[in-house]
C-alpha positions, 0 to 999 in steps of 0.5 A, a space after each residue: 339592546 333595542 334602539 333608543 327613541 331620540 325624540 322621546 329622550 330629548 323631550 324627557 331630558 329637555 323638560 328636566 334640563 330646563 329645570 336644571 338650567 333655571 335652578 343653575 341660573 339662580 344658583 349662579 346669580 346668588 353665589 355671584 352676589 354672595 362671593 363678589 367679583 374677586 372671590 367669584 374669580 377665585 372660585 372659577 379658577 379653582 373649579 377650572 383647575 378641578 375640571 382639568 384634574 378629573 379629566 386627566 385622571 379619567 383618561 376619557 373612559 366615562 365618555 365610552 360608557 354609553 357606547 360600550 353599554 349599547 354594544 356589550 350590555 352584559 358587562 355594564 356592571 364592570 363599569 359601575 365597579 370601576 367607577 366606585 373603585 376610582 372614586 375611593 382611591 382618587 379621593 384619598 390619593 389627591 387629599 394626601 398628595 395635596 396636603 403633603 405638597 401645599 407649598 409646591 401647588 401654591 407656587 405652581 398654580 399661583 394660589 394660596 392653598 390651605 388644608 381646607 381648600 385642598 380637601 374640598 378640591 379633592 372632593 370636588 374632583 372625585 365627586 364630579 368625576 363619579 357623577 359624570 361616570 354615573 350620568 354616562 352609565 345611566 345614559 347607556 342604559 337609556 334611563 334618562 328620567 332617573 338620571 335627570 332626577 338626580 341632576 335636579 337633586 344636585 342643582 336644588 341642593 346647591 341652590 338651597 345651600 348657597 341661599 342659606 349662606 347668602 342669608 345667614 353666613 355672609 360673615 363666614 369664609 365665603 369661598 370655603 362655604 361655597 366649596 363645601 356646598 359644591 361637595 355636598 350637592 355633588 354627594 347628593 347626586 352621587 348617592 342618587 345614582 349609586 344607591 340602587 347598586 351600591 348595596 348589591 354585590 356590584 363587584 361580582 364578575 369584575 374583570 380588569 382586562 375588560 377595563 384595560 381594553 376599554 381604555 384603548 378606545 377611551 384614550 382617543 376620547 380622553 385626548 379629544 375631551 382634554 383638548 375640548 376642555 382646554 379649548 373651553 377653559 384655558 382662557 381662564 388660566 391665561 386671564 389669571 396669568 395676565 390680569 387679576 381675579 377681579 377681571 377673571 370674575 367678570 369674564 367668568 360670569 360671561 363664560 358661564 352664560 356661554 356654558 349655560 347655553 352649552 348645557 343643552 348641546 351637551 345634553 342632546 350630544 350625549 343622547 345623540 351618541 347613543 342614538 347614532 351608535 345604533 345607526 350605520 347609514 350615513 344619510 340617516 345620521 345626517 338627516 338627524 343632525 340637520 334637524 338638531 342643528 336647525 333647532 339649536 340655531 333657532 334656540 341660540 339666535 333667540 337667546 343671544 338676541 334676548 341678551 343683546 336687548 336686555 342683558 345690560 340692565 339685567 346684569 346691573 339689576 341682578 348682580 350689581 353695577 360692578 358686573 355690568 362689564 360682563 355685557 360687553 365681554 359676552 357680545 364678543 362671545 356670541 359667535 362662540 355660542 354657535 361654534 361651541 354648540 355645533 362643534 360639540 354636536 358634530 364631534 359627537 357624530 364623529 365619536 359615534 363612528 368609533 372615536 376616530 383620530 381626527 376627533 383628537 386632532 381637530 380640537 387640538 388645532 383649535 386649542 393651539 389657535 386659541 392659546 396663540 390668539 389669547 397670548 396676543 389679544 389678552 395683553 392688548 385688549 384684556 378680557 374682551 380679547 380673550 372673548 374674541 380669541 375664544 369665538 374665533 377658535 370655537 367657530 374654526 373647530 366646527 368648520 374644520 369638522 364640517 370640512 373633514 366630514 365633507 371631504 371624507 364623504 366625497 362631497 355627499 354630506 353637505 347637500 343632506 345638511 342644507 335645511 329645506 322648508 319642509 325640514 324647518 316645518 318638521 322641526 317646528 312641528 316636533 317642537 310644538 308636539 314636545 310642549 306640555 299637553 295644555 299648551 299644545 292643545 291651546 295652540 291647536 284651538 287657535 
């Protein structure tokens, strides 16, 4: 399979991602106004639980799809078949198990589950997992445009459905309504991803042995992904333990801003995994990483500075006075935006080298530190303490990866990552050339 064009893929994905981020922002704003502080906390808690569940069921195999398809393209159909089989069996299994043990799960998870919520959470888990499988499947085949279109379809569907609820169904069970919206929107994306192959004999040539071998590689990715996800989301669980859903709702909005910025890092990270998997020369890898880091540093600096200057009045205007405390919480999360983005990108670099064990150990160390700090800071400082603990843990994660690779390369790596004026100029030129033609031409005229 031919090498991918990283710059082209980032440009194509970037344009679509801007649309997705804007639509997701509108959806988050409307759904937050629709739900209110307490229901927003409940919704965030349920989605967090769902993310843990699908990650545990996945065992990390979806993260290996781009790597496997780049190395063994002729076997990609087996991965598609496996994803479909898992979706059907998992939805049935989770629904039956959840309905049979509602009192048990309500007691363990400290949430009053109902049959409707159980069925909707089962759908959220299985549909999200299948959608992510298909994103990685398309990424491995270098079908970036098609994958981006289906993500836009998902985001637009969610926006339209939530907007209808906000306008027409405020007297309904709002939590149930938003969960229904989530399932329907995810279903739209899944249909887009699978419709070209689902009517074919996609199961032809399926060999379970190949899938089982793939899990050998996927298991390290699974552990790494579990620890990274826990690192990102476990503070939600701890806040629920020490505080109430109102405090959780405020923290969730601040955390959502971090995740909105993280979406760009996830996008580029996935593209990097494909690109770096095609490259064997370390110096060439480091040069690519350096330019990506420069672009992200500029992006995050501008975004965070904009929030510092305008965040408080915008929060009051958009969400209402009850959400203004989000501003103070996010200020403590600003270092987390840098640590999470750079850590995710550098972790992708580790994965491209064959998913080494250290990609499991380092996020685990950061997770343990995050949990320990949260247990101390939340009872003392509340949700701001959770934000501080998260920032420390994210930054440490990135620094540990950097230190490990510097030692492994015998001191060769860091000099290749130090930005020079010509690197900044190259990145600026690439970004300028990535603008739509009318804007690019106008700048050239000036």
